[in-house]
C-alpha positions as CSV (number, residue, x, y, z in Angstrom):
1,M,5.2,8.7,16.9
2,K,4.3,6.6,13.8
3,P,4.8,3.0,12.6
4,F,7.8,2.0,10.5
5,I,6.5,2.3,6.9
6,H,7.9,0.0,4.1
7,L,6.7,0.7,0.6
8,N,6.8,-2.4,-1.5
9,S,5.9,-2.8,-5.2
10,A,6.6,-4.5,-8.4
11,M,7.2,-2.4,-11.5
12,T,8.2,-2.9,-15.1
13,A,11.6,-2.0,-16.4
14,D,10.1,1.4,-17.5
15,G,8.6,2.1,-14.0
16,K,5.0,1.1,-14.6
17,I,3.0,-0.7,-12.0
18,A,-0.3,-1.2,-13.9
19,A,-1.9,-0.5,-17.2
20,K,-4.5,2.2,-17.2
21,D,-7.5,1.0,-15.1
22,S,-6.3,-2.6,-15.0
23,T,-3.9,-4.9,-13.3
24,L,-0.7,-6.3,-14.9
25,K,1.3,-9.4,-13.9
26,I,4.7,-7.9,-13.7
27,S,7.0,-10.2,-11.7
28,G,7.6,-13.9,-11.4
29,P,6.3,-16.5,-8.9
30,D,9.3,-16.1,-6.6
31,D,8.5,-12.4,-6.1
32,L,5.0,-13.4,-5.0
33,I,6.5,-15.6,-2.3
34,R,8.8,-12.7,-1.3
35,V,5.8,-10.4,-0.9
36,H,3.9,-12.9,1.3
37,K,7.0,-13.5,3.4
38,L,7.2,-9.7,3.8
39,R,3.6,-9.5,4.9
40,K,4.2,-12.0,7.6
41,K,6.8,-9.7,9.1
42,Y,4.6,-6.6,9.4
43,D,1.8,-5.7,11.8
44,A,-0.4,-4.3,9.0
45,I,-0.7,-4.0,5.2
46,M,-2.0,-0.7,3.8
47,V,-3.5,0.3,0.5
48,G,-5.5,3.1,-1.0
49,I,-9.1,2.9,-2.1
50,N,-8.3,2.7,-5.8
51,T,-6.4,-0.6,-5.2
52,I,-9.6,-1.9,-3.5
53,L,-11.9,-0.8,-6.3
54,I,-9.7,-2.0,-9.1
55,D,-8.0,-5.2,-7.7
56,N,-10.3,-6.3,-4.9
57,P,-7.3,-7.8,-3.0
58,R,-7.5,-10.1,0.0
59,L,-4.4,-8.6,1.6
60,S,-3.7,-11.8,3.4
61,I,-0.9,-14.4,3.5
62,H,-1.8,-17.4,1.3
63,K,1.2,-18.1,-0.9
64,I,3.4,-19.5,1.9
65,D,2.8,-21.8,4.9
66,S,0.9,-19.7,7.5
67,E,-2.0,-19.7,9.9
68,K,-4.9,-17.3,10.0
69,G,-3.3,-15.6,13.0
70,D,-0.3,-14.7,10.9
71,N,-2.3,-12.3,8.7
72,P,-1.5,-8.7,9.4
73,T,-4.2,-6.1,10.0
74,R,-5.5,-4.7,6.8
75,I,-5.7,-0.9,6.4
76,V,-7.6,1.0,3.7
77,I,-7.1,4.8,3.2
78,D,-10.6,5.7,1.9
79,S,-11.4,9.4,2.3
80,N,-15.0,9.1,1.1
81,A,-15.9,5.7,2.6
82,R,-16.3,4.1,-0.8
83,T,-15.1,0.6,0.2
84,P,-17.7,-1.9,-1.2
85,L,-19.3,-4.0,1.5
86,D,-18.5,-7.2,-0.5
87,S,-14.8,-6.3,-0.8
88,R,-12.5,-9.3,0.0
89,V,-10.6,-7.0,2.4
90,L,-13.7,-7.1,4.6
91,N,-13.7,-10.9,4.9
92,D,-12.8,-12.6,8.2
93,D,-9.2,-13.5,7.2
94,A,-8.0,-10.7,9.5
95,D,-9.0,-7.4,11.2
96,T,-9.5,-4.4,8.9
97,I,-9.2,-0.7,9.6
98,I,-10.7,1.8,7.2
99,I,-9.5,5.4,7.6
100,T,-11.8,8.1,6.2
101,S,-12.0,11.9,6.2
102,H,-14.7,13.8,8.2
103,K,-16.6,14.6,5.0
104,A,-17.2,10.9,4.3
105,D,-20.9,9.8,4.1
106,K,-22.0,9.0,7.6
107,E,-24.3,6.2,6.4
108,N,-21.5,4.6,4.5
109,I,-19.3,4.8,7.6
110,K,-22.1,3.2,9.7
111,R,-22.4,0.3,7.3
112,L,-18.6,-0.2,7.1
113,S,-18.4,-0.1,10.9
114,K,-20.3,-3.4,11.0
115,K,-17.4,-5.2,9.2
116,A,-14.3,-3.1,10.2
117,T,-12.9,-0.6,12.6
118,V,-13.5,2.9,11.0
119,F,-12.0,6.2,12.2
120,S,-11.8,9.6,10.5
121,V,-9.0,12.1,10.4
122,G,-8.8,15.2,8.1
123,D,-11.5,17.4,6.7
124,D,-11.7,16.8,2.9
125,R,-9.2,14.0,2.6
126,V,-7.4,11.7,5.1
127,N,-4.7,13.4,7.1
128,L,-2.0,10.8,6.7
129,V,0.2,12.2,9.5
130,E,-2.6,12.0,12.0
131,A,-3.7,8.6,10.6
132,M,-0.2,7.1,11.2
133,E,-0.1,8.6,14.7
134,K,-3.5,7.0,15.4
135,L,-2.3,3.6,14.1
136,Y,0.7,3.8,16.3
137,E,-1.6,4.5,19.3
138,L,-3.6,1.4,18.3
139,G,-0.4,-0.7,18.7
140,I,0.6,-1.0,15.0
141,D,4.4,-0.6,14.9
142,S,5.1,-1.5,11.3
143,V,3.1,-1.2,8.1
144,L,3.7,-2.7,4.6
145,L,2.5,-0.1,2.1
146,E,1.3,-1.8,-1.1
147,G,0.1,1.2,-3.1
148,G,-1.4,2.4,-5.2
149,A,0.5,5.1,-6.9
150,T,-1.4,8.1,-5.5
151,L,-1.1,6.9,-1.9
152,N,2.6,6.2,-2.5
153,Y,3.1,9.8,-3.6
154,S,1.1,11.2,-0.7
155,M,3.0,9.1,1.9
156,L,6.3,10.2,0.4
157,E,5.1,13.8,0.3
158,E,4.4,13.7,4.0
159,K,7.8,12.1,4.7
160,L,6.2,9.0,6.2
161,V,7.9,6.2,4.2
162,D,11.1,4.8,5.8
163,K,12.0,2.0,3.3
164,I,11.2,1.1,-0.3
165,S,11.6,-2.2,-2.1
166,V,10.8,-2.7,-5.7
167,C,10.9,-5.8,-7.8
168,I,11.7,-4.7,-11.4
169,G,10.1,-7.1,-13.8
170,S,11.7,-7.9,-17.2
171,K,9.0,-6.2,-19.2
172,I,8.3,-2.9,-20.8
173,L,4.7,-1.6,-20.8
174,G,5.0,1.9,-22.1
175,G,1.9,4.2,-22.5
176,K,1.6,7.7,-21.2
177,D,-1.5,6.7,-19.2
178,S,0.0,3.6,-17.6
179,V,0.4,3.9,-13.8
180,T,3.9,4.6,-12.4
181,L,5.2,3.7,-9.0
182,V,4.6,7.2,-7.7
183,D,1.8,9.3,-9.1
184,G,0.4,12.6,-7.8
185,K,1.6,16.0,-8.8
186,G,5.2,15.1,-8.4
187,F,8.1,16.8,-6.7
188,D,10.1,19.7,-8.1
189,K,13.7,19.2,-9.0
190,D,15.0,20.6,-5.8
191,N,12.8,18.4,-3.6
192,C,13.1,15.0,-5.2
193,V,12.9,12.2,-2.6
194,K,16.5,10.9,-2.1
195,L,17.2,7.2,-1.7
196,E,20.1,5.1,-0.6
197,I,20.4,1.5,-1.9
198,S,20.6,-0.9,1.0
199,D,20.4,-4.2,-0.9
200,Y,19.8,-5.7,-4.3
201,Y,19.5,-9.2,-5.8
202,K,18.3,-11.1,-8.8
203,L,15.0,-13.1,-8.5
204,D,14.1,-15.3,-11.4
205,D,14.4,-12.9,-14.4
206,D,13.6,-9.9,-12.1
207,M,15.7,-7.6,-9.9
208,V,14.8,-6.6,-6.4
209,I,16.3,-3.3,-5.1
210,E,15.8,-2.1,-1.5
211,Y,16.3,1.5,-0.5
212,N,16.4,3.6,2.6
213,V,14.5,6.8,2.2
214,L,16.5,10.0,3.1
215,Y,14.7,13.1,4.1
C-alpha cells in the first residue's frame, strides 16, 4: 500500500518550471493561494533535495488562514543526506521526514536525525516504491508532490503518481537548459505516461488543468 500522490506544479506556457539553477515566478497570486489550500488538504508535502538546495522552501501553510497544526509533514527525498542543517524545512513549523539511501554518509544522517525523522531505503539511491510503502505504514495517506523535475520523473517512472495539477502561467521562458515539469531520461514513445483531464479553469491570467494519471 502507498499514499495517494498528487503532483502539483506551475509551469510556463512552454512547459518550463524554472530557469537553469534558479527559481522563476511563473503564476499569479491566486495560484499561490490555491497551492496553500491544497497543502492544507494533504498529510504531507514532498520534494527532492535539489528543491531544498536551490529554493530553501519552508513547505508550510502561510498564505491562507491556518494554524501551526494545519501544516502537513514535510518529506525530503535526499539519497546522500545533503540537506543543510540550517534549511528552513528543518524549522519547527511541522514535522520533517528525510529519506536517504543506505550509502548516505552516516555522520550526516546522525546530525539530521536531531532535527528530523530519517530513514533509509535503497542502496545507491532512494527506492521510491519502498519509501512510499514506509510512509503509508507511518500513517501518511496522502502526499502533495511539489517537485522538482527529476523527482517528478522518478515518481512517474515508478507509477506512483495518481493525480497531476499544473497551473500554466502566461509566460514563455525558452532555453534548452531551462527546467521542464518532468526531467530525467524520459519515456520512449510507446511508454509515454497517459493522462485524462478531470478539470480545468482560468485563474487570473493563468490556466489550471487537473489530470488523472492512467497506467
